SEDRENLO-674030 format. One record per atom (N, C-alpha, C): residue in one letter; x, z, y. Coordinates in steps of 0.001 Angstrom, whole numbers, plus 500000, padded with zeros to 6 digits. Layout:
% residues N
AXZY ...
***
This chain:
% residues 157
M501142482297500197 M499896483295499554 M498180483433500756 N497202482906500452 N496409482555500573 N495415484027501384 H495227484033502268 H494691484930503449 H493027484506503163 I492606485842503888 I490781485616504532 I491001486104505050 S490148486528506065 S489744486750507587 S489641488463507545 L489931489260507923 L489720490192508163 L487932490734507985 S487471490016509565 S486186490510509093 S485676489483507864 E485998489143507284 E485789488639505399 E485752490174504646 Y486855490512505111 Y487084491522503914 Y485909492662504290 R486066493160502242 R484578494110502600 R485082495183503257 N485713496021503096 N486071497179503151 N486805497533504453 A487073496186505462 A487814495731507097 A486841497669507996 W486232498177507414 W486067499094508033 W486803500100508027 I487712500255507366 I489072501309506862 I489613501258508841 F489480499628508735 F490311499633509821 F489969499814511136 R488679499920511592 R487455499422512884 R486865501393513107 H487482502374512041 H487084503180512243 H487804503989513186 K486465505172514054 K486084505135515744 K487057506583515773 D487416507215514590 D488141508384514553 D489881507580514667 M489617506144514041 M490875505824513650 M491802504962514145 P490872504308515666 P491542502914515951 P492521502676515485 V492949500760514995 V493667500375514571 V493686499193516268 S494808499164516842 S495422498341517659 S494847496488517682 P494389496047518417 P493426494238518560 P494868493970517558 E496419494289518273 E497535493201518184 E498293493925516817 D497858494863516390 D498077495016514902 D496615494572513950 L495578494024514312 L494241493874513529 L495104492698512883 E495035491584513980 E495407490321513413 E496640490326512569 C497399491224512107 C499059491097511416 C498654492079510160 I497018492243510267 I496772492817508759 I495469491745508229 K496327491314507045 K495769489930506666 K495544489985504876 P493892490860504835 P493727490770502912 P494411489350502633 L494806489418501232 L495025488441500064 L493550487836499861 S493460486441499612 S492012486177499018 S492725486720497091 E490718486154496831 E491337487020495072 E492007486562494460 S492706484726494205 S493274484806493330 S494648484332493981 S495564485094495226 S496531485648495559 S496787486972495714 A495635487575495234 A495720489091495255 A496510489362493580 F495211488515492586 F495865488374491643 F497150488210490769 Q497660486629491419 Q498355486400490916 Q499694487460491461 L499870488207492672 L500420488677493357 L500752490105492354 W499537490200492066 W499341491544490706 W499857491244489799 R499645490416489280 R500327490207487822 R502010489258487632 Q502496488810488973 Q503860488793489041 Q504445490139489249 R503944491284489884 R504601492143490418 R504259493378490004 I503100493681489480 I502486495242488860 I501770495646487595 S501667494093487326 S500943494683485286 S500252493425485324 K500792492619484136 K500499491308483610 K498810492013482668 E498897492697482854 E497215493105481694 E496194493832482485 A496531495306483387 A495522496062483529 A495042495424484893 N493913496185485745 N493191495309487051 N493619496533488143 H493771498117487615 H493713498652488425 H494785499590488370 P495705500557488782 P496296501215488788 P496140502601487631 S494681503122488066 S494499503758486882 S494326502901485555 D494720502235485254 D494766501120483553 D495443500393483517 L496620501125484222 L498415500281484014 L498231501039482039 D499233500337481630 D499630500516480413 D501309500901480128 N501721501137479073 N503133502062479237 N504351500965479150 D503365499903479238 D504632498632479123 D504958498014480919 D503454499123481759 D504116499041483224 D504749499549483752 W505804498975484944 W506833499833485741 W506791500863485999 A505240500753486899 A504471501824488096 A504244503383486614 T504254503350485532 T504022504134484180 T505142504660483632 K505599504287484102 K507233504949483392 K508029505752484458 E508526507033483823 E508684508314484604 E509938507537485594 E511339506907484355 E512366506491485113 E512285506023487037 T510949505294486738 T510349504697488137 T510350505725489323 W510654506650489596 W510137507255490495 W510903507986490510 L511776508196491642 L512917509136492175 L512315510593493242 H511387510560494049 H510741511231494659 H509454511453494907 R509310512611494604 R507690512938494606 R507262513872496040 D506365513710497361 D506038514896497465 D504407514629497979 I503889515402499028 I502644515161499388 I502313514824500706 W501463513676500797 W501065512844502056 W500130513531502605 Q498432514279502131 Q497753514646502491 Q497875515577503212 K499201516456504256 K499425517024504591 K499369515957505760 S500369515467506042 S500305514213507168 S499302513206507475 W498410513139506072 W497101512368506910 W496355513312508102 D496012514673507515 D495596515577508278 D495972515976508970 S497081515740509985 S497672516645511070 S497305515387512071 S497224515760513286 S497274514684514586 S498334514106515001 S499236514113513901 S500586512845513875 S499925511656513564 S501053510539513608 S500167509194513129 S501596509302511960 D502605510041512163 D503555509726510970 D503589509516509459 L504280508670509334 L504425508719507984 L505244510049507309 P504957510743506400 P505477511739505317 P507001511323506206 E507899512564506285 E508595512340506292 E510106511731505319 L509562512164504150 L510461511485502711 L510461510084503013 I508874509567502987 I508855508689502924 I509685507354503685 T509652507845504605 T510269507164506584 T512048507527506183 Q512541508664505350 Q514093509366505024 Q514553508130503888 E513555507566502771 E514031506899501263 E513475505562501827 I512522504942502371 I512303503832502612 I512831502936503951 D513931502060503867 D514938501710504611 D514510500109504913 W513133499591505219 W513095497899505149 W512604497977506733 A512775497005507296 A513267496190508777 A512125496413508660 D511628496696509931 D509658496461510810 D509803495402510545 N509646494058510810 N509706493046510515 N508983492445508923 V509441492906507635 V509925492978506321 V508038493038505854 S507616491842505240 S506058491751505270 S506033492542503066 V504500493860503267 V504420494672502468 V502867494082502339 F502802495089501138 F501761494711500088 F501322495702499749 F499728495916500377 F499325497445500208 F498441497021498324 C498530497723497453 C497820497051496471 C496650498153495495 Y495435497858495651 Y494758498906496001 Y494105498447494093 E494641497292493446 E493411496945492204 E493851494658492221 S493655494365491072 S494008493271491325 S493805492636492101 H492468492152492376 H491403491337493304 H491299491743495235 N492185493075495411 N492331493595496139 N493652494267497164 I494666492637497958 I495223493367498351 I495351493220499775 I496150493981500780 I496392493777501986 I497898493509502281 E498142492356503173 E499609491967503581 E499226492341504454 T500592492548505017 T500969493248506666 T502734493421506510 T503538493839507483 T504151494456508497 T504637495735508110 W505440496189507775 W505879497372507519 W505803498361509271 A506091497580509644 A505974498227511199 A504421498801511659 V503507497970511255 V501927497953511083 V501447498416510170 F501995498679509168 F502166499883508479 F501892501366508912 K503789500917508908 K503811502767509168 K503045503214510704 R502766502017511165 R501494502944512641 R499818503394512017 N499774502287510882 N498796502937510423 N497804503430509299 W499009503689508633 W498726503957507478 W498173504850506905 K497131506065507558 K496129506646507665 K494950505697507155 N494685504684507552 N493841503695507889 N494067503193505878 F494875502574505954 F494895502429504551 F494632503067503174 L495232504294503182 L495007505625502631 L493677506277502945 F492371505544503553 F491216505672503267 F490400505780501786 F491391505012500751 F491184504455499817 F492692504566498356 D492670505462498158 D493918506801497772 D493440506245496013 D492650506097495430 D492509505752494387 D494188504761493359 S495282505753493567 S496655505737493196 S497119503633493934 P496523504005494866 P497594502607494926 P498754502340495234 L499282501073495413 L501159501028495339 L501540500273496689 L502287500727496922 L502953499502498122 L504547499605498229 I503844497882498051 I505409497007497869 I506146496455498478 A507160495765499245 A507852495037500007 A507629493534499473 R508011492760500252 R508471491594499971 R510175491673499487 K510788490892497981 K511420490822497865 K512200492055498031 K511383492920498044 K512387494387497740 K512017495289496551 K512856495876496287 K512477497155495052 K512044498596494817 Q512184498302495650 Q511517499925496888 Q509507500270496079 A509286500955495747 A507983501203495725 A507487502636496319 V505977502302496238 V505245503723496527 V504035503783496408 Q503615504822495212 Q502525505153494737 Q501771506278495524 F500741506324495963 F499579507409496802 F498540507533495469 F498312509425495461 F497262509839494409 F496687510077495138 Q495142510331494567 Q494173510558495044 Q494610512473495254 D495597513494494990 D495654515136494956 D496058515071495588 G496535514047496584 G497427514034498101 G498901513825498461 T499349513332496415 T500818513219496843 T501026511700496419 F502754511549496266 F502715510335496121 F504372510291495909 A505020508970495248 A506197509337494295 A506647508252495463 I508203507583495780 I508919506474495320 I509810505971494678 G509552505176494608 G510528504540493091 G511328503434493136 K511567502499492324 K512460501655492282 K511955500384491129 M511463499476490819 M510918498745490652 M512378497888489570 P512089497554488762 P512650496874488198 P513324494986488546 
***
């Protein structure tokens, strides 16, 4: 996978927001994928046709109701003073802290980091909440976040 530097990433401000600063150590671990790498990952793991979560079709795993096993609200946790992920996510997602995760906004906009870094900085990632998907390398579990403040946890095929 090829990455671009965070300084080249057009939405890097979400990780430098004055009210939600990300530590310098964590900033080093937030790696936007190059457009070609993002596109390749999206085609392999998300959709062969659609470019955005809102455009997924009936053949894509993320549109299938049976994919999603749990649903809850993320907005309440995001609005709180705590930096903790919603409890249901931490209960259901059992990834090791060093697992590589991909936060997929759309086919050309994906960020790679570790599960530990994502957990500490998840609020920054959700400045853009237009149905992004969180997946991990070699894992079947997935989380999708929706603009209405809800999320779904499920399993990819």
